[in-house]
N, C-alpha and C positions, 0 to 999 in steps of 0.2 A: 459543380462537381461535389459529390458527397465524399468528403475526405474524413477518415477516421484517424484520430490521434491516439496513440497508446504510449503512455509516459511511465518512466521509472525514476529512480532516486536522483539521477542527474539533474532533473528539473528543479528539485528543491535545494540543490547545493548552494545556489546564490542566496537562499534564505538562511544560510548558516546551519543547515541540517546535514549531518554527515551522510555520505553515501553508504552502501552496504558492504561493498567488497574492496573499497579503497584502503589506503594505508591505515587510516583511522576509522574505518567503517565499522558499522554495527556488528558485522559477522567476524571481525577480527578481535572484538572485545567481548569476552564472556563475563560470567560472574566468577566469584572466587573458586568455585568448585565445578562449574559446568560450562561447556562450550555453548555458543549461541544456538547451534543446531539442536542441542539438547534442551536449551531453555525455552525456545519458541515452539513448544509442543503442547497438545492437549493433555498428554500423559503427565507432563511436568505440572501443569495447572492443577490436575486432579490429585497428584501425589505430593506436591510440594508448592502449594499456592503462595506461601510466604516468599520463597525465592523467585517464583515466576512473576508475581506482581511487583516485587522490588526491582527486578531486572527491567521490566517494562517501564516502571516509573523513572528509573535512572537513564535508560537508553532512549526512551521515546517521550514520555509524558513531560519531561523537563523542557522539551522544545515546543510545548503546546501553545505558548504565547508568541512564537515566531510568526511573522506575517508573510503573505505571498510576495513573490517578486515579479519582475516584468513578464517572465514566461507564463506564470499562472494567470496574470491579467490578460495577456494575449490569447490564452486558451479559454478565457472565460465565456466566450460565445461559440466555442467549437464543439464538435461531436467528439467526446473524450472518454476514454477508459484509462484510469490510472492504477498503477500497482502500489502507489504510495498510500500510506495510512495516516499521513500528517493532516489531512483535511484542508490543505491550503487552497485547493481548487474551489472548494465551497466558500472559503473566506474571500476569494477573488471574485466571486459572483456567479460562478457556473452553477446553474440550478438543476442540471440534468446529467452531470457526469456520473460515470459508474466507478465506484471505489471497489474494484474487484477483489481486493484483499482486506476490505473493511476500513474503518476509521478509528483511530485511537481516541478521538474526542467523544466517542460514543461507546455504549456497552449494550449488552443484551442479557436476558435471563440465561443462565447456564442451562442448555437444552440438548436433547438428542439432535445430532446433525440431520437437517432436513425438516425439522419441526418449523412451523410457521410462527415466528416471533418477530417482535419489533425492535429496532435499534433506537436508543434515546441517549441524551447527553450523559456523559460519564462525569461524576463529581470529583475529578482529580484535585480540584482546589480545596476540597475538604480534608485532604490528607495532611496529617500532622507529621512533619519530617523528624521531629524530636522523638517520636515513637513510631517510626515508619512502618515496621512489619505489622504491629498490632493495629495501627490506624488503617492500613490497606485492607486487612482482613475485615475490619469493621465496615469500611466503605463498600466493599463488595459482598457484604452479608455472608461471610464465611465463618462458621462456627466449628470448633473442635478440629481445626486445621484441615478440614476437607470440605470442598464445595458440594452443595446439594442441588440436584436437578430441580429446575423450576422454582428455586428459592434463592440461590446465590446468583451473583452476577459475574459476567465474564467480559473482558474487553472485546469490542467488536472487531476482531482481527482473525483472519484465516491463518491457522497455524500449520506447521509443516506436516503433521500427521492428520490433518483434516482435508476435506475435499470441497470443491465448489458446489454451492447449493443456491437455491433461489434467494436466500437471504443476501447473497452477494450479486444477485441479478445476472447469473451466468447465462441463462437462456437469452436474455436481452442483449448481453454482450456478444454472444455468438451471432445473433441476428444482425447486429450492427456490423460485424465483420463481413457477413455474407452480402450485406447491402452496400458496402463501401465501394466507391470507384477508385479509391487510393487509400493506402494505409501508411501513415507516417509514424515511425517509432522514434521516440526522443528520450535519450538518457537512460537506456536500458541495456543490460548485459545479455539479454535473451536466455537467462538461466532459469526461468520459471515457466510453469506450464502454460500460462495464459499467452505468453509471446509465441510459444511453439504452436499453440492452437491457432493463433492468428496467422502465422506463417503457413501452416498447413492449408488453411482456408484460402489464403491469398494464392498459393500455388495451384490449388484445385480450381479456383475461379479465374485464374489469369490476372489477378489484381496487381497493378504495379505498387511497389513499396519504396519508401525512402527511409534511410537510417541516419539519424542525427546523433553524433557522438564524437568527441575528440579522438578516440581510439576505437573505432567501430568494430564490432564483431562481424566477421564475414558470414553472410548467410547464403544458403543455397536457394536461389530464386532467379528465374530468367530475366526479370525486369526490376532491377534494384538500383537506386541512386544513393550514393553515400555522401553525406555532408560531414566532413571531418572538422567539427567545431562544437563548441558548447551549445547548450540549449539557448542561452542568452544571446550568443552570437547569431544563432539561426533566426530567432525572432526579430532581431535588429536588421538582419539581412532581408527579412520579409517586409521591412518598412515600418515596423512598430517602434514608436517613440514614447 
């Protein structure tokens, strides 16, 4: 059976990485002056890269040395699309997972959306925390407080005011959804476009789905199985040790 797994922040919780919408989640903690929904935008990166990069550094990049957990290892040989930007599926050995929202351990040239660019390793380890803002601007090649197209760098992350492009392998992701005999959603709140896209395809194709979450979101689908458990409990139930 060709099973497609689509994962969200709940999968990385056991690695010590906060979820997004929980009590201590990323989206409940903003910067001093901006909400997370304002911070994680292309507009903020262009207009205030100091705040943008510092927020990403504190909220995401500080977790860059955390390792994969049992769930990532169980998924390492699976057909996988993840919404997570932590890169832990790659660390676990999955060589063909789709990071549909990007990976914070990588960056790209700052480019027009849709341009053909490559992602490569981001030098977060070169950041000097004693002079954080200046160091971040230097590392991402941003002069005069404003990033320049095709000169400055940008974290390889899909932002709220951006859209899915081939940089994020969107066509391949859609094809995987169409080809799947079953889709299993693990640790996601169904609050982003990619999960809605998958649900729409599953409904149109008659593809059965499963939802793994301790408090699962109810989804409208004629053939859905709910597993009210954590991602870790689910993979242990599958016989992974």
